[in-house]
C-alpha positions in Angstrom: -26.1 -120.4 111.8 -25.2 -122.7 114.7 -27.6 -123.6 117.4 -28.7 -120.6 119.5 -27.1 -120.7 122.9 -28.6 -119.6 126.2 -26.0 -117.1 127.6 -25.7 -115.2 130.8 -23.6 -112.1 131.0 -23.0 -110.4 134.3 -22.2 -106.7 134.3 -24.1 -106.5 131.0 -25.4 -102.9 131.4 -22.1 -101.2 130.3 -18.5 -101.6 129.2 -17.2 -105.0 128.2 -20.3 -106.7 129.4 -22.5 -104.6 127.1 -20.2 -105.2 124.1 -20.2 -108.9 124.9 -24.0 -109.1 125.0 -24.1 -107.5 121.6 -21.5 -109.9 120.2 -23.5 -112.9 121.4 -26.7 -111.3 120.0 -25.0 -111.0 116.6 -25.0 -114.9 116.6 -28.7 -114.9 117.3 -28.1 -116.2 120.9 -30.5 -115.7 123.8 -28.8 -113.5 126.4 -29.7 -113.0 130.0 -28.5 -109.5 131.0 -27.5 -109.3 134.7 -26.5 -106.1 136.4 -27.9 -103.5 138.9 -28.4 -100.5 136.6 -31.9 -100.7 135.1 -31.4 -97.9 132.6 -28.3 -99.6 131.2 -30.0 -103.0 131.2 -33.0 -101.7 129.3 -30.8 -100.1 126.7 -28.7 -103.3 126.4 -31.8 -105.4 125.9 -33.0 -103.1 123.1 -29.6 -103.5 121.4 -29.7 -107.3 121.7 -33.2 -107.4 120.2 -32.2 -105.2 117.3 -29.1 -107.3 116.6 -31.2 -110.5 116.3 -30.8 -111.9 119.7 -33.3 -112.5 122.5 -32.9 -110.6 125.7 -33.9 -111.4 129.3 -33.3 -108.5 131.8 -32.5 -109.7 135.3 -31.6 -106.9 137.7 -29.2 -108.3 140.4 -26.4 -107.5 142.7 -23.8 -110.3 142.1 -22.5 -109.8 145.6 -25.8 -111.4 146.9 -25.4 -115.2 146.5 -29.1 -115.9 147.0 -30.0 -113.3 144.4 -27.6 -114.8 141.9 -29.0 -118.3 142.4 -32.5 -116.9 141.9 -31.3 -115.1 138.7 -29.9 -118.4 137.3 -33.3 -120.1 138.0 -35.1 -117.3 136.2 -32.8 -117.8 133.2 -33.5 -121.6 133.1 -37.2 -121.0 133.5 -37.1 -118.6 130.5 -34.6 -120.4 128.2 -34.7 -124.0 129.4 -31.0 -124.2 130.2 -27.7 -122.2 130.6 -25.1 -123.0 127.9 -22.6 -120.2 128.7 -22.1 -118.1 131.8 -19.8 -115.1 131.5 -18.6 -113.6 134.8 -17.7 -110.0 134.1 -19.3 -107.7 136.7 -16.8 -105.8 138.9 -16.3 -102.7 141.1 -13.2 -100.8 142.0 -11.6 -98.0 143.9 -8.7 -95.8 142.5 -6.8 -94.8 145.6 -3.7 -95.7 147.7 -4.4 -98.7 149.9 -4.2 -96.6 153.0 -7.0 -94.4 151.7 -9.5 -97.2 151.0 -11.8 -97.9 154.0 -12.4 -101.5 155.1 -16.0 -101.4 154.0 -14.9 -100.2 150.5 -12.3 -102.9 150.2 -14.8 -105.5 151.3 -17.4 -104.3 148.8 -14.9 -104.5 145.9 -13.9 -108.0 146.9 -17.6 -109.1 147.3 -18.5 -107.8 143.8 -15.4 -108.5 141.8 -14.3 -111.8 143.4 -17.2 -113.3 145.3 -19.5 -112.2 142.4 -17.6 -114.6 140.2 -17.7 -117.4 142.9 -21.5 -117.0 143.3 -22.0 -116.8 139.5 -19.9 -119.9 138.9 -21.7 -121.8 141.7 -25.1 -120.9 140.2 -24.0 -121.9 136.7 -22.6 -125.3 137.9 -25.9 -126.0 139.7 -27.6 -126.2 136.3 -24.7 -127.3 134.1 -23.4 -130.3 136.0 -26.6 -132.3 135.9 -26.7 -131.8 132.1 -23.0 -132.6 131.8 -22.4 -129.6 129.5 -21.8 -125.9 129.6 -19.1 -123.3 129.6 -18.1 -120.7 132.2 -16.0 -117.8 131.0 -14.2 -115.8 133.7 -13.3 -112.3 132.4 -9.9 -111.5 133.9 -7.2 -109.0 133.4 -3.4 -108.7 133.0 -3.9 -107.5 136.6 -4.8 -111.0 137.6 -1.0 -111.7 137.5 0.5 -108.2 137.9 -0.6 -105.8 140.6 -0.4 -102.1 140.0 -0.6 -99.1 142.4 -3.9 -97.4 143.2 -5.9 -100.6 142.4 -5.1 -102.9 145.3 -8.7 -104.0 145.9 -9.3 -104.8 142.2 -5.9 -106.5 141.7 -6.4 -108.6 144.8 -9.8 -109.7 143.5 -8.5 -110.6 140.1 -5.6 -112.5 141.6 -8.2 -114.4 143.7 -10.3 -115.2 140.6 -7.2 -116.7 138.9 -6.5 -119.0 141.8 -10.1 -120.0 142.2 -10.5 -120.8 138.5 -7.4 -122.9 138.4 -8.6 -124.9 141.4 -12.1 -125.4 139.9 -10.6 -126.4 136.5 -8.6 -129.1 138.2 -11.7 -130.4 140.0 -13.8 -130.5 136.8 -11.0 -132.3 134.9 -10.9 -134.8 137.8 -14.6 -135.5 137.6 -14.4 -136.0 133.9 -17.4 -133.7 133.2 -18.0 -131.9 129.9 -18.6 -128.7 131.8 -15.7 -126.3 131.0 -14.2 -123.2 132.5 -11.8 -120.8 130.8 -10.4 -117.3 131.5 -9.9 -114.3 129.3 -7.2 -111.9 130.4 -7.9 -108.4 129.2 -5.7 -105.3 128.6 -6.7 -101.7 129.3 -10.2 -101.2 127.7 -12.1 -98.0 126.7 -15.1 -98.4 129.0 -17.2 -96.0 131.1 -15.8 -97.4 134.3 -13.4 -94.5 134.4 -16.4 -92.1 134.7 -18.1 -93.9 137.5 -15.4 -95.6 139.5 -14.8 -94.3 143.0 -11.5 -92.3 142.8 -9.5 -90.3 145.4 -7.0 -89.2 142.9 -6.7 -85.6 141.7 -8.3 -85.4 138.3 -10.1 -88.4 136.6 -9.0 -92.0 136.5 -7.8 -93.3 133.2 -6.5 -96.6 131.7 -2.8 -97.0 131.0 -2.1 -97.0 127.2 -2.3 -98.9 124.9 -6.1 -98.8 125.2 -8.4 -101.2 123.3 -12.0 -100.9 122.3 -14.5 -103.2 124.2 -15.5 -105.0 121.0 -12.0 -106.6 120.9 -12.6 -108.0 124.4 -16.1 -109.1 123.4 -14.8 -111.0 120.4 -12.3 -112.8 122.6 -15.0 -113.7 125.2 -17.3 -115.1 122.5 -14.5 -117.1 121.0 -13.5 -118.5 124.4 -17.1 -119.5 125.0 -17.0 -121.6 121.8 -13.5 -123.0 122.5 -13.3 -123.6 126.2 -10.8 -126.4 126.2 -8.0 -123.9 126.2 -7.5 -122.8 129.8 -6.7 -119.1 129.2 -6.7 -116.4 126.5 -4.5 -113.3 126.5 -6.0 -110.3 124.7 -3.8 -107.5 123.4 -0.1 -107.2 123.0 0.2 -105.3 126.3 -1.4 -108.2 128.2 1.1 -110.6 126.7 4.0 -108.3 127.4 2.9 -107.7 131.0 2.5 -111.4 131.7 5.8 -112.4 130.3 7.7 -109.5 131.9 6.2 -110.2 135.3 7.2 -113.8 135.0 10.9 -113.0 134.4 11.4 -109.6 136.1 8.8 -108.9 138.7 11.1 -106.8 140.8 11.9 -104.5 137.9 8.2 -104.0 137.3 7.7 -103.1 140.9 10.2 -100.3 140.6 9.0 -99.2 137.2 5.3 -99.0 138.3 6.3 -97.2 141.5 7.8 -94.5 139.3 5.2 -94.4 136.5 2.0 -96.1 137.7 0.5 -93.1 139.6 0.7 -90.5 136.9 -0.2 -93.0 134.1 -3.6 -93.6 135.7 -4.6 -90.0 136.2 -5.9 -87.4 133.7 -4.8 -83.9 134.5 -7.5 -82.3 132.4 -9.1 -80.3 135.2 -12.2 -82.5 135.5 -13.2 -84.1 138.8 -13.5 -87.8 139.4 -16.7 -89.7 140.2 -18.7 -87.9 143.0 -19.5 -89.6 146.3 -19.1 -93.4 146.1 -19.1 -93.7 142.3 -20.9 -96.9 141.5 -19.6 -98.9 144.4 -22.8 -99.0 146.4 -25.4 -98.2 143.8 -25.5 -98.3 140.0 -24.1 -95.4 138.1 -27.1 -94.9 135.9 -29.3 -94.2 138.9 -27.9 -91.0 140.3 -26.5 -90.0 136.9 -29.7 -90.7 135.2 -28.3 -91.9 131.9 -27.2 -95.0 130.0 -23.4 -95.1 129.8 -23.2 -97.7 127.0 -20.1 -99.8 126.1 -17.5 -97.1 125.3 -15.7 -94.6 127.5 -14.2 -91.3 126.6 -11.1 -92.6 124.9 -12.4 -93.4 121.5 -9.8 -91.1 119.9 -6.9 -93.3 121.1 -8.4 -96.7 121.6 -7.3 -99.5 119.2 -10.0 -101.6 117.5 -7.9 -104.7 117.2 -4.7 -106.5 118.0 -2.5 -108.8 116.0 -1.7 -110.7 119.2 -5.4 -111.4 119.7 -5.7 -112.8 116.2 -2.7 -115.0 116.7 -4.1 -116.1 120.1 -7.4 -117.1 118.7 -5.9 -118.8 115.6 -3.0 -120.7 117.1 -3.9 -123.8 115.0 -3.7 -121.8 111.8 -0.5 -120.2 112.8 1.0 -123.5 113.7 0.0 -125.0 110.4 1.3 -122.0 108.5 4.7 -122.2 110.3 4.8 -126.0 109.7 4.1 -125.5 106.0 6.6 -122.7 105.8 9.2 -124.9 107.4 8.4 -127.8 105.1 8.7 -125.6 102.0 12.0 -124.2 103.2 13.3 -127.7 103.8 12.1 -128.8 100.4 13.8 -125.9 98.7 17.0 -126.6 100.6 16.9 -130.3 99.5 16.2 -129.3 95.9 19.3 -127.0 95.9 21.5 -129.7 97.3 20.3 -132.2 94.7 20.9 -129.7 91.9 24.4 -129.1 93.2 25.1 -132.8 93.4 24.0 -133.4 89.8 26.4 -130.7 88.5 
């Protein structure tokens, strides 16, 4: 096994963060688990230990810059360094923009965007003096394509995209070996749809196709080990959305105006998250349970994606295509020679 890395995962108590912590643990890495929910963190730590990793639980609200700096120092004190920092924590509100209060919009922005900024700053403080380390920004197809009912979340993801591009240019200019890369995710089967603040009738849901969080986790771990590539797209729907938005954004505006509301709502009679969801406090506090990595969509969620395999194996695909082309050319030359001899 390769050298055990010291890894930080924010939002590690549930969903993609939880699955990502397990994926790093399967390598035997040491993982610092950052989140607010203590029940989820305790359960995540137990999973990491059982899978062969080493866990450090650090309860923190990523919207608090000083708390994030202190958390990073705790990790260095415990592990000696930070090799990989994964920014993943987020918050959201499912509602029309006019029904989101200024305080709610600010809170989503502070967690989902500034949480990445503060995490990145804390990581760089320890990585730059060592001249090594990788920061993985967990993004979304919504970093490029906004959808209705998620204006605060989409705005934050767009902001992360611009921030990360700017930072990447600066790191390249400095010639440092510290890397940053971004992983753009599709709709994922996570518990967020149980705890997110929603003002829609019924419960919030992801727009199909839906993928399991382990697919996202594999992509994040791969990106951490191959950070020279600036961006990874996960899932065929992500690739299709990004390409379509680049060539026909106006069409997507009209299409999502017609379909985007109903597609994000379950009419199953169940109510959405009560009160403020997990916007102001962790979901496992008032609900009193560990939510884990998976949501309620296991029956329809896809475990893998051909696009993801191609994305992570572009070198192999390129070699395969080159070999295929060479063989085809050789066969063509052979046929011509055979014809000439006759």
